[in-house]
Residue, then its C-alpha position, 0 to 999 in steps of 0.5 A: m499500499k502506498p503512503v498517504p502523501s502528507l498534502c491528503l492528510a493536512l486537507l481531511a484534518a482541516a475539513c475535520s477540524k470545522p465547526a457545525a455548519a448553522p441550521t437551516a431556516h426550515q430548522a429555525e422556525t420549528p414551531p413549539t409542540t401544541n395540543r390544538i387542532a385547525v379544523p377550518a370549514p370544509v374539514r369539519q363539513n367533511l368530518g361531520i364535525r359539531f359542537q355543543p355548549v358545555e351545561r350546568r346540570r346537576v348530573a349526581a341527582t338526575l335519575r334517568l329512565p328510558g321510556h316512550f310518549e303514548l297518547l293519553p285518552q283524550g287525544r284520540h277522537e273515534q268518528r262513527t257515523p250516527m246513522a246508516g247511509r252512504v259516506t263520502i269522505a272529505v280528508q286524507p289519510l294524515q291531513q291536518v284537520a283543526a276543529g270544525d273541520v269537515l271529515y265527511t257526509i253521510d247520506a242517511p234514510e233515516w235523517r230524511r223522515t227525522q225531516r219528515e217528522l219536523g215537518t209534521l210536527e211544525t205543520d200541526l203545530q201551525v194548525v193548532r196557532a191557527r185555529i187558537a186564532t181563529m177562536q179568539p174573535l169567536l170568543a168575543a162574539h160570544q161574550v159579546h152576545e151573552q152580555s146583551l142578552r143579560e141586559a135584554a134579560a134586564v130589561m125584562q125583569d123591568r118590565v114584569q116588576s113595572l107590570e107588577a106594580t100597575r096591577q097593584s095600583v089599577g089591577g088588571q095586567a095580567q095577561a101583560i105580565a104573564d106575556a113579559q114573564v114568558q119573554l123574561a125566561q126565555v131572554r134568560a135561557q138564551a143567555a144561559e145558552a150563550a153562557e154556554k158556548h161561551v164556556e165551550t169556547e174558553a174550554t176548546i181554547a185551553e186544549l188547543q193551547a195545551s196542544e200547542q205546547a204539547l207539539q212544541a216540546r214535541s218538537r224540541l225534543e225531536l230537535a235535540s235528539a236530531a241535533a245530538m245525532l248529528g252533532i250539531a248545535p240546536a239552534v244552529l239545527a233548527e235553522q237548517w233542517r229544513t234544506l239540509g240534504a247530506v249531513a256534513v260531519r265535522a272535527a270536535a278537535a284539531g288533530v291528524v287524521a290517523s286511520l281511514p278504514v272506510a273508502s269515500g261512497a260506502w254504504v255504513e252501517a249506525h254507530e260504525l267507525v269511519l276514520t279517527i283523529t289523533d290530537l299529538s299535543q295529548v301525549r305523555f311520557r311513561a317509563s318505569a322506575l325501580q321501586s328502590d328509587l321511590p324515596r328519591l321520586l316525589p310527585g311534582l318534581p321537576a323533570g325533563i325529557q330527551g328526545p332522540g338525537d338532537a331533539p331539544r329537552l322538553a321540560g315536565v313534572l313527574q307524576l306517580g303511577a296509581e299501583a307497582d309491579p310487585t313481580q317486577r319490583t318497578i312502578d310507573v312514573f310519568v311526566q308531563p310536558t309543558t312544552m311541546a316539539p314535533f318529535a314528542r309523537p306516541g311510540v317514540a322512544a326517549f329518556a326521562e331525567i328527573e331531579t330528584q334534589t331541586g337545591a343541590a349545585a348544578e356542575l358543569a357537564v358535557p355528553l358522554a359523546a364528547v369524551m374519547q379514550d386514548g388509551l388509558d386517558r379520556v379526552l376531549f375536545r374544547r373549541d378554541p376560544k380566540d379561533p374557532d377554526k382550531v379545537i383544544r384537546v383536553e384530558a378530562d378530568l370527569g366525574i359521575d355520568d348517568g349515562r348521557w351527560v358525566e361532570v367535568a370537574s376542570g378544563l372548562v368554563d361556561g360558555d365553552e363547546v366541546v366536539t361532539a360528533g367527530a371527536y374520534a377522527l381527532m382523537l386519532a388525529s392527536s393520539g401520542s404520549a405527548p401532545k402535538g399539534g396538526h392540522f387537516h386538509a379539506d379533503g380529510t387528511w391528517h397532517e401534524d405540524h413540522 
């Protein structure tokens, strides 16, 4: 092997003794480690990230029970035919109707017979009233005739007395007195006959008036019976029954046409079900609680109803069932909502949140959906209050939970928002032994900050 020239050794030594190279511009600008993640609007849309404000809740003092909404008895209105006939439906299934809207019409032979009966009663009543009206002048004539006969009898009585006085003073006058007495007897007989006819006329009028009252009573009863059968006010039916053909059946209350088992144009029998109206505002929430929780469940306690998904929370009041189940060791509890929402329909599943201690302190709480398990740590993502397009990874300091909400002891303040939907993707992107920063691209891919 040839010896290394001394010049080469000197160059190698000089190269090894050079100072270290200065840091590049990229190395000098490397940011410090951060627990913030950029989530601009396109990323939030692509990953489905949604935020929810933290709330003050009495999680430890809240009893959460699964259950469902049920329809109250007064919320179901069955429309049955008042009589047999042919129906014409005026509504569609699931149509919203208001009180007073026409649901269907029915052309019924029985209503025609009722109209004929009412017409007969009205005619008889008019005849009786006409007879009463004609009897009044006859009664007045009888009164005048009777009075004139009384006056004639008085005149004849005076003439008889005058003739008697003349006979006593001058004698004679026997024939004249006899004739006057005969005339007086005839006038008195005519007066008695006139009085009898007067009494008969008054009796006839009284009989006609009694018939008028009886016909009026029958008309009122018949009209009231028809009004009750048709569901129309008697005063309204009194004006319409003469011209009313097919009977229109109207909704007694607002609601939705829940069922319509009869086709338009079908013949239905009396009292047959035509359609059902459901008043969706007449609902309550029903759940089952353990009998061991009875000491904490008092009627009148404030309660809430949490609907499915992001449905709003309904406020209500707790009510206990009248009887418990000794086999299952449960008791039915009810929550009558004081506010309503479109999702509150019969059969919809939800949760009742009953505050058993109204005086307990309300703690900050977040939905359990916002908490992610990252190894041994439980983390959540808080929206940066200074930059809404960033979230901050926070190691959760959690307390008790009720199955949906969990207390947060530290790391959050009132007004903060946490990620509920899309938190899993953020957890995967930020997972590691030390917090680190990064960002999402608009296509949803994650890149660490350098």
